[in-house]
C-alpha positions as CSV (number, residue, x, y, z in Angstrom):
1,M,0.0,0.0,0.0
2,K,1.1,3.5,-0.8
3,K,-0.6,6.0,1.4
4,I,0.0,9.4,3.0
5,Y,-2.0,10.5,6.1
6,H,-1.8,14.3,6.3
7,L,-3.6,17.4,7.4
8,S,-4.6,19.7,4.5
9,T,-4.6,22.8,6.8
10,C,-1.0,22.1,8.0
11,D,1.6,24.2,6.2
12,T,4.3,21.7,7.0
13,C,2.3,18.8,5.5
14,K,1.6,21.0,2.4
15,R,5.3,21.7,2.0
16,I,6.3,18.0,2.4
17,L,3.6,16.9,-0.1
18,K,4.9,19.4,-2.6
19,E,8.5,18.2,-2.0
20,L,7.6,14.5,-2.3
21,N,5.3,15.0,-5.2
22,P,3.7,11.6,-4.7
23,P,3.0,9.5,-7.8
24,S,-0.7,8.9,-8.7
25,E,-0.8,5.4,-7.1
26,F,-0.5,7.1,-3.6
27,I,-3.7,7.5,-1.7
28,L,-3.8,10.8,0.2
29,Q,-6.0,10.9,3.3
30,D,-6.7,14.2,4.9
31,I,-7.2,13.1,8.5
32,K,-9.3,16.2,9.3
33,T,-12.0,15.3,6.8
34,E,-11.6,11.5,6.8
35,A,-11.0,10.3,10.3
36,I,-8.5,7.5,11.0
37,T,-10.1,4.2,11.6
38,S,-9.2,1.5,14.2
39,E,-8.0,-0.7,11.3
40,Q,-5.7,2.1,10.0
41,I,-4.2,2.9,13.4
42,E,-3.6,-0.9,13.9
43,E,-1.8,-1.1,10.6
44,M,0.4,1.9,11.5
45,H,1.1,0.3,14.9
46,N,2.1,-3.0,13.3
47,L,4.6,-1.2,11.1
48,S,5.9,1.2,13.8
49,G,5.7,-1.1,16.8
50,S,4.3,1.6,19.1
51,Y,1.4,4.0,19.4
52,E,3.6,6.5,21.2
53,V,5.8,7.1,18.1
54,L,2.6,7.9,16.2
55,F,1.6,10.4,18.8
56,S,2.2,14.1,18.5
57,K,3.3,15.7,21.7
58,R,3.2,19.1,19.9
59,A,-0.6,19.0,19.6
60,R,-2.3,22.0,21.3
61,L,-4.7,19.6,23.1
62,Y,-1.7,17.8,24.6
63,K,-0.7,20.9,26.4
64,E,-4.3,22.0,27.2
65,R,-5.1,18.7,28.8
66,D,-1.8,18.6,30.6
67,L,-1.1,15.1,29.3
68,K,2.6,15.5,29.8
69,N,2.1,15.2,33.5
70,Q,0.1,12.0,33.1
71,N,1.5,8.5,32.8
72,L,0.0,7.5,29.4
73,S,-0.1,3.9,28.3
74,E,0.0,2.5,24.7
75,K,-3.7,2.1,25.0
76,D,-4.1,5.8,26.0
77,Y,-2.0,6.9,23.0
78,K,-4.2,4.8,20.6
79,E,-7.4,6.1,22.1
80,L,-6.3,9.7,22.0
81,I,-5.2,9.4,18.3
82,L,-8.6,7.9,17.4
83,E,-10.4,10.6,19.5
84,H,-8.8,13.6,17.8
85,Y,-6.8,13.9,14.5
86,T,-4.3,16.4,15.9
87,F,-2.8,13.7,18.1
88,L,-1.4,11.9,15.1
89,K,2.2,12.9,14.3
90,R,2.1,14.1,10.7
91,P,2.6,13.1,8.0
92,V,2.5,9.4,8.1
93,I,3.7,7.8,4.9
94,L,3.1,4.1,4.2
95,I,5.1,2.6,1.3
96,D,4.5,-1.1,1.1
97,N,5.7,-2.5,4.4
98,Q,7.5,0.6,5.5
99,I,6.3,3.5,7.6
100,F,7.7,7.0,7.8
101,I,6.4,9.1,10.7
102,G,6.6,12.9,11.2
103,N,8.2,15.8,9.4
104,A,11.9,15.4,10.4
105,K,14.1,16.1,7.4
106,K,15.8,12.7,7.7
107,T,12.4,11.0,7.7
108,V,11.1,12.9,4.6
109,E,14.4,12.2,2.8
110,A,14.1,8.4,3.6
111,A,10.5,8.3,2.3
112,K,11.5,10.2,-0.9
113,L,14.2,7.5,-1.6
114,E,11.5,4.8,-1.3
115,M,9.1,6.5,-3.7
């Protein structure tokens, strides 16, 4: 599968998508308009090995809910990501059996090499 989970209102996601210029076989899913399903988060978890690596600690809600002072479990991370799209670290790029999470330059470059 070739898929990119992104947020269309995020300038960083827009910049990365422009940089990657994904071929037409890629499915683009705007997580704000098309919510992540349990099956999709499970697939991401199977490839990444952790819900925590999929979780964005930069999300405004993370600070507003004071989640950094709570001891969150893997189950908590999963439920929070499913509850609100901003908790997913973006973009998430799936290329066959590989996953690339987040906007770090190294991550984006690695994804670009696999495209």
